[in-house]
C-alpha positions in Angstrom: 71.7 109.1 104.1 74.2 108.6 101.3 77.9 109.0 101.8 78.3 112.3 99.9 75.3 113.9 101.6 76.6 112.7 105.0 80.1 114.3 104.3 78.5 117.5 103.0 76.7 118.1 106.2 79.5 116.8 108.4 82.3 119.0 107.2 80.2 122.1 107.6 79.7 121.6 111.3 82.1 123.6 113.5 84.5 121.5 115.6 87.8 123.2 116.1 90.3 121.4 118.4 89.2 121.9 122.0 85.7 122.9 121.1 84.2 119.9 119.3 80.8 119.8 121.0 78.8 120.9 117.9 80.3 118.1 115.7 80.1 115.6 118.5 76.4 116.2 118.8 75.9 116.0 115.1 77.7 112.6 115.1 75.8 111.4 118.1 72.6 111.7 116.0 74.3 110.1 113.0 75.5 107.0 115.0 72.3 106.6 117.1 70.4 104.5 114.6 73.1 101.9 114.6 74.8 102.1 118.0 72.6 102.2 121.2 73.1 105.3 123.3 76.2 106.9 121.8 77.8 109.2 124.4 79.8 112.4 124.5 82.5 112.3 127.2 84.1 115.1 129.3 86.7 115.7 126.6 84.0 116.0 123.9 84.9 112.6 122.3 81.9 110.8 120.7 81.8 107.1 121.8 79.4 104.7 120.0 79.4 101.0 120.9 78.3 97.9 119.1 78.3 95.1 121.8 79.8 91.7 120.9 79.8 88.3 122.4 81.4 86.8 125.5 85.1 86.1 124.9 85.4 88.4 121.9 88.0 91.2 121.9 87.2 94.8 122.8 88.2 96.9 119.9 88.6 100.7 119.7 88.2 102.1 116.2 89.0 105.8 116.1 89.1 108.7 113.7 89.4 112.3 114.8 86.6 114.8 114.3 88.4 118.0 115.2 89.5 120.5 112.6 92.3 123.0 112.3 91.3 126.7 112.4 92.1 130.1 113.8 91.5 132.1 116.9 91.1 135.9 117.4 94.3 137.2 119.0 93.6 140.9 119.0 91.3 143.5 117.4 93.0 146.3 115.5 91.9 149.9 115.6 90.1 149.6 112.3 88.2 146.5 113.4 90.4 143.9 111.7 90.9 140.7 113.6 94.5 139.4 114.0 94.8 135.6 114.4 96.7 132.7 115.9 96.5 129.1 114.8 94.6 126.2 116.2 96.5 123.3 114.7 98.6 123.3 111.6 97.3 126.1 109.4 99.6 127.2 106.6 99.3 131.0 106.3 100.0 130.8 102.6 96.6 129.4 101.9 94.6 132.0 103.8 94.6 135.3 101.9 91.3 135.5 99.9 89.7 132.8 102.0 86.2 132.9 103.5 85.9 132.3 107.2 83.2 132.2 109.9 83.9 133.9 113.2 82.3 131.7 115.8 80.9 134.5 118.0 77.2 134.6 119.0 75.7 134.7 116.4 78.5 133.8 114.0 79.9 136.4 111.6 81.1 135.7 108.1 84.4 137.2 107.1 87.2 137.2 104.6 90.9 136.9 105.2 92.8 139.9 103.9 96.4 140.9 103.5 98.3 143.9 102.1 97.9 143.6 98.3 101.0 143.2 96.1 100.6 146.7 94.7 101.4 148.1 98.2 104.4 145.9 98.9 108.0 146.8 98.2 110.2 144.7 96.0 111.7 142.7 98.9 108.3 142.0 100.5 106.9 140.7 97.2 109.4 137.9 97.3 108.4 136.7 100.7 105.7 134.2 101.6 102.8 135.4 103.8 103.3 134.9 107.5 100.5 134.6 110.0 101.3 138.1 111.3 100.6 139.6 107.8 97.0 138.5 107.6 93.7 139.4 109.3 90.0 138.8 109.1 87.7 141.6 107.9 84.0 141.1 108.9 82.9 144.4 107.3 81.7 146.1 110.4 83.1 149.4 111.8 85.4 148.9 114.8 82.9 149.7 117.5 80.4 147.2 116.1 83.2 144.5 115.9 84.1 145.0 119.5 80.5 144.5 120.5 80.2 141.2 118.7 83.7 139.7 118.7 86.0 138.9 121.7 89.6 137.9 121.8 89.6 134.1 122.0 86.7 133.6 119.6 87.4 130.8 117.2 87.5 131.3 113.4 86.4 128.4 111.2 87.6 128.0 107.7 84.9 127.8 105.0 85.1 125.2 102.2 81.9 123.4 101.3 82.0 120.1 99.6 82.6 120.2 95.9 81.7 117.2 93.7 84.4 116.5 91.1 84.7 113.9 88.4 85.2 110.1 88.9 83.7 110.0 92.3 86.0 112.4 93.9 85.1 115.3 96.2 86.9 118.2 97.8 86.3 120.4 100.8 87.6 121.5 104.1 88.0 119.1 107.1 88.2 116.0 105.0 91.1 115.4 107.4 89.7 113.6 109.3 86.0 113.6 108.7 86.2 111.5 105.6 87.6 108.9 108.0 84.8 109.5 110.4 82.6 108.7 107.5 84.5 105.3 107.2 83.5 104.6 110.8 79.9 105.6 110.1 79.6 103.4 107.1 81.2 100.5 109.1 78.7 101.0 112.0 75.8 100.9 109.5 76.9 97.5 108.2 78.0 95.9 111.4 74.7 96.8 113.1 73.0 94.2 110.9 75.6 91.5 111.5 76.6 89.1 114.3 80.1 89.7 115.5 82.2 88.5 118.5 84.1 91.8 118.9 82.9 94.4 121.3 83.3 97.4 119.0 83.8 101.0 120.3 83.7 103.6 117.6 85.4 106.8 118.9 85.2 110.1 117.0 88.1 111.7 118.8 88.8 115.3 119.8 92.0 117.3 119.8 94.1 115.1 117.4 95.3 118.2 115.6 96.9 119.5 118.9 98.4 116.3 120.2 96.0 113.3 120.2 94.5 114.1 123.6 91.0 112.7 122.8 92.2 109.3 121.7 94.5 109.0 124.7 91.7 109.8 127.2 89.1 107.7 125.4 91.5 104.7 125.6 91.1 104.8 129.4 87.3 104.8 129.1 87.2 102.0 126.5 90.2 99.9 127.8 90.5 98.1 124.5 92.4 94.9 123.7 93.1 96.1 120.2 92.8 99.4 118.3 92.4 100.6 114.7 93.2 104.2 114.1 91.9 105.7 110.8 93.4 108.8 109.5 94.5 110.4 106.2 97.8 110.3 104.4 99.1 112.3 101.4 97.8 111.7 97.9 100.0 112.4 94.8 100.4 116.0 93.6 102.9 117.4 91.0 106.5 117.0 92.1 105.7 114.9 95.1 108.1 112.0 95.8 106.8 108.4 95.4 107.7 107.7 99.0 105.7 110.7 100.3 102.4 110.2 98.4 100.0 107.3 97.7 97.4 106.6 95.0 93.9 107.9 95.8 92.3 104.5 94.9 94.2 102.4 97.5 93.7 101.9 101.2 97.1 102.6 102.8 98.6 100.8 105.9 101.7 102.0 107.6 104.4 99.6 108.8 106.9 100.6 111.4 107.7 100.6 115.1 104.6 102.6 116.0 102.3 99.8 114.8 101.8 96.1 115.8 103.2 93.8 113.1 101.1 90.8 113.7 97.9 92.8 113.8 98.9 94.6 110.6 99.4 91.2 108.9 95.9 90.1 110.0 94.3 93.2 108.5 96.3 92.8 105.2 95.3 89.2 105.0 91.7 90.2 105.4 92.2 92.8 102.6 93.6 90.0 100.3 90.8 87.7 101.1 88.2 90.4 100.3 90.1 91.8 97.3 90.5 95.3 98.8 93.3 97.1 97.0 95.9 98.2 99.5 99.4 99.6 99.7 101.9 99.5 102.5 103.8 102.6 103.5 107.0 102.4 105.5 107.0 104.8 108.5 110.3 104.3 110.5 109.2 106.7 113.3 106.0 107.8 115.2 103.1 108.2 112.8 101.8 111.6 114.2 98.3 110.2 114.3 96.1 108.8 117.1 97.9 105.5 116.5 100.9 107.0 118.3 99.0 107.6 121.5 96.9 104.5 121.4 99.9 102.2 121.2 101.4 103.5 124.5 98.2 104.2 126.4 97.3 102.2 129.6 99.3 99.0 129.5 99.9 99.4 125.8 97.4 98.6 123.0 98.2 96.6 119.8 97.4 99.2 117.1 97.1 99.3 113.4 96.8 102.4 111.2 94.4 102.5 108.2 95.0 105.6 106.0 92.9 107.3 103.4 94.9 109.1 100.7 94.1 112.8 100.5 95.3 115.6 98.3 96.0 119.2 99.6 96.0 118.3 103.3 95.3 121.2 105.7 93.6 123.4 103.1 89.9 124.1 102.3 90.0 121.9 99.2 91.2 118.6 100.6 90.4 116.0 98.0 89.7 112.3 98.3 88.0 109.4 96.4 84.6 108.2 97.7 85.2 104.8 96.3 88.2 104.4 98.5 86.2 105.6 101.5 83.7 102.8 100.8 86.4 100.2 100.3 88.1 101.2 103.6 84.8 100.8 105.3 84.2 97.4 103.7 87.6 96.2 104.8 87.1 97.5 108.3 83.8 95.6 108.5 85.4 92.4 107.3 88.2 92.6 109.7 86.1 93.4 112.8 83.5 90.8 111.9 86.2 88.2 111.5 87.6 88.7 115.0 86.6 85.7 117.1 87.1 84.4 120.6 90.5 83.1 119.4 91.7 86.7 118.7 94.8 86.4 120.9 96.3 83.6 118.7 99.3 84.9 116.8 99.5 88.3 118.5 102.3 87.3 120.8 100.7 88.0 124.2 
């Protein structure tokens, strides 16, 4: 399966934070040809292992598979569905969007709001708030109540769009484009000898606090960890210190990340001519790297980032060449870890 086709299928599968089982099962099938017996744990993380050699490090490589979305909070008298967030959904992007209400069977719907013609002058100057919007599934209220319950999850709809110059856009590229990096790396490493005992983790619940990576760290008990997540690509009026070129693999440097391990990865990038850029992050990264670093006895962690435009929308945009380059670098780094992996890491 080619990368674009893999991503097209992957981003369509439901996997809102706290209910990732459908996407975990999808990824279990995707990793199975390369990793023997991938497992879904009690939290709904997907864990896929490539065994190494005696004396090699145990490495946890994680990208999160959960997605932001919405949840039915109440049903209005006219059958409209009021909503609460699951993760960081910006209400400004929602009016006019297509959604899928994940009842049984799922119901397509659209996000509505009071049109500008019906707003007074003061309201027209305000941004939409979550309380202002609702989902309309088209049914009369009695039929809605038969099909939909308070607590049903609502998935955003944004199928993959192929753009120019190898770029694609769609929903949930945060962080499933990075899951694709892990999948590409597993495909390549499955054909290679490597000392490292590699555990690919497609983590749950990152968007609501990194809970999946934290619990998986206890299962894997890694010596080292690589978190793979997205960062911001450039958009008009973005500051240079806030956004990064789409054609570079980004690495954060700061107190949340292990400096010696980062230097090893960057040296690997130089050796293999992978174009990278370092981003300074003087605080917690708000990725799974943050929880990995302080799980168990502490895990030396590095953060690899994929630049992405329009984060937390249904048109998140990235460069497939950069996805492939990130996977190539990840393979080179993991394959290069030997039994002397402790040297230079200060423990």
